[in-house]
C-alpha positions in Angstrom: -7.3 -1.9 -16.3 -5.9 -3.1 -12.4 -2.3 -4.5 -12.6 -2.0 -7.8 -11.0 0.8 -8.5 -8.7 1.5 -12.5 -7.9 4.6 -13.3 -5.6 6.0 -16.9 -5.2 7.7 -16.8 -1.9 9.1 -19.5 -1.0 7.7 -21.7 1.8 8.6 -25.2 3.0 5.7 -27.1 3.2 4.4 -30.8 1.6 1.8 -29.0 -0.6 2.4 -26.6 -3.3 3.8 -22.9 -2.5 0.9 -20.8 -2.0 1.2 -17.8 -4.2 -0.4 -14.6 -3.4 -2.5 -12.4 -5.9 -2.7 -8.6 -5.2 -4.7 -6.2 -7.8 -3.1 -3.1 -8.1 -5.9 0.0 -8.6 -5.7 1.1 -12.3 -3.7 4.2 -12.8 -0.7 3.5 -10.9 2.8 3.3 -12.4 5.1 0.6 -11.4 8.7 1.4 -10.2 9.7 -1.6 -11.5 11.0 -3.7 -8.3 10.8 -6.9 -10.2 13.1 -5.9 -12.9 17.2 -5.6 -12.8 18.7 -2.3 -11.8 19.5 -1.4 -15.8 16.0 -2.2 -16.5 14.5 -0.1 -13.9 16.3 2.9 -14.8 14.8 2.3 -18.6 11.1 1.8 -17.1 11.4 5.2 -14.5 12.7 7.0 -17.3 9.8 5.5 -19.6 7.3 6.9 -16.8 8.8 10.4 -16.6 8.4 10.5 -20.0 5.0 9.7 -20.1 4.2 12.1 -17.0 5.7 14.8 -18.4 5.2 14.0 -22.5 5.3 17.6 -23.1 7.5 19.3 -20.6 11.0 20.0 -19.9 14.1 17.9 -19.7 14.7 19.3 -16.5 11.0 18.5 -15.4 11.4 14.8 -16.5 14.9 14.5 -15.0 13.3 15.4 -11.7 10.8 13.4 -11.4 12.8 10.4 -13.0 15.3 11.0 -9.8 12.2 11.1 -7.5 10.8 8.0 -8.8 14.3 6.1 -8.7 14.7 7.4 -4.8 11.3 5.9 -4.3 12.3 2.6 -6.0 15.7 2.5 -3.6 13.8 3.3 -0.9 11.3 0.2 -1.4 14.0 -1.9 -2.5 15.5 -1.4 0.6 12.5 -2.4 2.7 12.3 -5.6 0.7 8.9 -4.3 -0.9 7.9 -6.5 -3.6 5.7 -3.5 -5.2 6.1 0.1 -5.2 4.4 2.4 -7.7 2.5 6.0 -7.9 -0.3 7.4 -9.6 -0.8 11.1 -10.9 -3.9 12.5 -12.5 -6.2 15.2 -12.1 -9.2 15.6 -9.6 -12.9 16.9 -11.2 -12.1 20.0 -10.1 -8.6 20.5 -12.0 -6.5 20.0 -8.8 -3.6 17.4 -9.7 -3.8 14.4 -7.6 -1.5 11.8 -6.2 -0.1 9.1 -4.2 2.5 6.3 -3.9 1.8 2.7 -2.7 4.1 0.0 -1.5 3.5 -3.5 -1.0 5.8 -5.7 1.3 5.9 -9.0 2.8 7.4 -9.6 6.1 7.5 -12.9 8.5 4.8 -13.7 10.4 5.8 -14.6 14.0 2.4 -15.8 15.0 0.4 -18.7 12.8 -3.1 -17.5 14.3 -4.1 -14.7 12.1 -6.7 -13.5 15.3 -3.9 -13.5 17.7 -1.4 -11.9 15.3 -4.0 -9.3 14.5 -4.7 -8.6 17.9 -0.8 -8.3 19.1 -0.5 -5.8 15.9 -3.2 -3.7 17.3 -2.2 -3.2 20.5 1.3 -2.4 19.3 0.0 0.2 16.9 -2.2 1.5 19.1 0.7 3.0 21.3 1.4 5.9 18.8 -1.1 8.2 19.6 -0.7 9.8 16.7 -2.3 6.7 14.7 -5.9 6.1 14.4 -5.9 2.3 14.5 -8.9 -0.1 13.3 -9.6 -3.8 13.4 -10.6 -5.0 9.8 -12.0 -8.2 8.5 -11.7 -9.2 5.0 -12.2 -12.2 3.0 -8.6 -13.2 3.7 -9.1 -12.7 7.1 -8.3 -10.4 10.2 -6.1 -7.3 10.1 -5.3 -3.9 11.0 -5.8 -0.5 9.3 -3.5 2.3 10.4 -4.2 5.9 9.3 -1.9 8.7 10.5 -0.6 12.2 9.6 3.0 13.0 8.5 5.3 15.9 7.7 7.3 15.9 4.7 10.4 18.3 5.3 12.8 19.0 2.2 15.5 19.7 4.5 15.1 17.3 8.0 17.9 19.5 9.3 16.2 23.3 8.6 13.1 23.7 10.6 12.4 26.7 8.7 12.9 24.6 5.2 9.5 24.0 3.2 7.2 21.0 4.3 4.8 19.3 3.2 1.7 17.5 5.1 1.2 13.9 4.0 -1.5 11.2 5.1 -0.9 7.7 5.3 -3.0 4.4 5.2 -1.4 1.3 6.8 -3.1 -2.2 5.9 -1.5 -5.3 7.9 -2.9 -8.6 6.9 -1.7 -12.1 8.3 -1.7 -14.6 5.5 -0.8 -17.9 7.7 -0.5 -19.9 4.6 2.2 -17.8 3.3 3.7 -17.5 7.3 3.7 -14.0 5.3 2.5 -10.5 6.9 1.0 -8.4 3.8 1.5 -4.7 4.6 0.3 -2.6 2.2 1.0 1.5 2.3 -0.4 4.2 0.8 0.6 7.7 0.8 -0.6 10.9 -0.3 -0.4 14.9 -0.1 -3.5 15.3 -1.7 -5.6 15.3 1.6 -8.9 16.1 0.3 -8.9 13.1 -1.9 -7.9 10.7 1.1 -10.9 8.9 1.0 -10.7 8.2 -2.6 -7.7 6.4 -2.0 -8.9 4.6 1.2 -11.5 3.2 -1.4 -8.7 1.9 -3.8 -6.9 0.4 -1.0 -9.6 -1.6 0.7 -10.7 -2.8 -3.0 -7.3 -4.5 -3.2 -7.2 -6.1 -0.1 -10.8 -7.2 -0.5 -9.9 -8.6 -4.0 -6.9 -10.6 -3.3 -6.5 -14.1 -2.8 -3.8 -16.8 -1.6 -3.9 -19.5 -4.1 -3.1 -22.5 -1.9 -6.5 -24.7 -2.7 -7.6 -24.7 0.8 -10.8 -23.3 2.2 -10.1 -20.5 4.4 -9.3 -21.1 8.1 -12.2 -20.9 10.7 -13.1 -17.9 11.5 -12.0 -15.8 8.5 -15.5 -14.7 6.9 -16.0 -11.0 5.8 -17.3 -9.1 8.3 -20.7 -7.0 8.2 -20.8 -3.8 6.1 -20.2 -0.8 8.8 -22.7 2.2 8.0 -20.9 5.0 6.2 -20.0 8.2 8.3 -19.3 11.5 7.6 -15.6 11.9 9.1 -12.6 10.5 7.6 -11.8 7.6 10.3 -15.8 6.9 9.6 -15.2 6.3 6.1 -11.9 4.3 6.8 -14.2 2.1 8.9 -16.6 2.0 6.3 -14.8 1.4 3.2 -13.1 -1.6 5.1 -16.0 -3.0 6.8 
């Protein structure tokens, strides 16, 4: 069952404070950003036990410290949610991904102009594949990029791991916030699957303000599904 994350960002407004309702894909374990540090450590240890029920203490300790570092980084970035999934693909491979969500200040209250500015700024990096998207909540920007994780950044000969990351930037003018969702996975063959999970979360999110969507914020036409990862990304997000 998908987890629902609700934020209650304080906004100075004469009407009720808007709330963001975001469904987290099923199978993701929360890193407990909504808990105090002591409770978070208890939850992370419980997650490590769940992931390694028949593992060794060393395996559980490594998992715990890895999750704690992920949580600390997410807190430093002022994220309101961080989680990960770990499962088995149909062919027996281990598949995993992490998901982080945060709300940044929104500079431009016009979502169309904000999305356009984001598209131009993010397109400067030639390693990014940047797409305009449109979901029921309004216009946004999708970024697909490849990363390289190094076990020791100071040693070029140290083991490394290729990663793929999908970022969604979605202006939410009623909250005066920019929603940023980032999903990262080393399981490159499963990238289209994780893109579809993120797509569903973005399509289903709501902002409870009681007002109708702003003009021009209608869902876009469904794109034709293609064979490349970029085409599958566009198709998933419409």
